[in-house]
N, C-alpha and C positions, 0 to 999 in steps of 0.2 A: 606351148603345146600340151595339151592334156590327154591323159591315156586313161580310158576306162574300158575294162575287159569284163564281158560276162562270162562266167564259168558254169557250164551245164554238165549234168550227168543224167543219162537216159531221158534226154529232151527236156528235163526240167532245170530250172534256175538253181544252182547251189551256191554261188558266191559271186562277188564282184571284186576285181582288182583296180585299185585307183593309184594313180601317181600321187607323190606326197602333196603337191599344190592342191590338187582337186580334193584330197582327203581333208586337207586344212580348211579349205573353203567350205566343205560340208559341215566339219565340226563347228566352225564359226557361225554357220547359218543356224545349226541346231542350238547353240547357245542363245543366240537372239530369240529364237523361238520359244525357249523355256523362260527366258526373262520376260518375254512378252505374256505368256501364259500366266506366270506368277503375278505380274501387275494387274492382269484381268481378274485374277482371283481376289486381289487385294481390293480393286474397285468394287466388286460384287459383294464383298465382306464388309464394305464402308471403312476400310483402313485407308483413309485418304486424308490428305490436309490441303487447304489452299496454298497457292504460291507465296502470297505475303506472309502467311505463318511460318512456312518453310524457311524462307529467307531470314525472317527475324530470328528463328531459332539457330540457323547456322551462324549468324552474326554473333549472337550471344555466346555460342560455343567458341567461335574464333577468338572474340574479345577476351573470354575467361583463360583460354590457353595462352594468349599474349600477356596478359597480366601475371600469370603463374610463372612465366619464364623471366619476367622482369624482377621478381621477388627473390 
């Protein structure tokens, strides 16, 4: 059960009271929106790589990390 209460003063909205679950859902949704907006800005600025290049880069890093642990 979610609880959302509007708080008014002189017939105008002054605040909102949320239960912890509703608050966490709102915070999570806001975080996703911020990440999406950042991703869109990266795309517009051309800061992107294709899937194949990204996978190759990750594999190189993992292999280097694995080799460093063995020495």
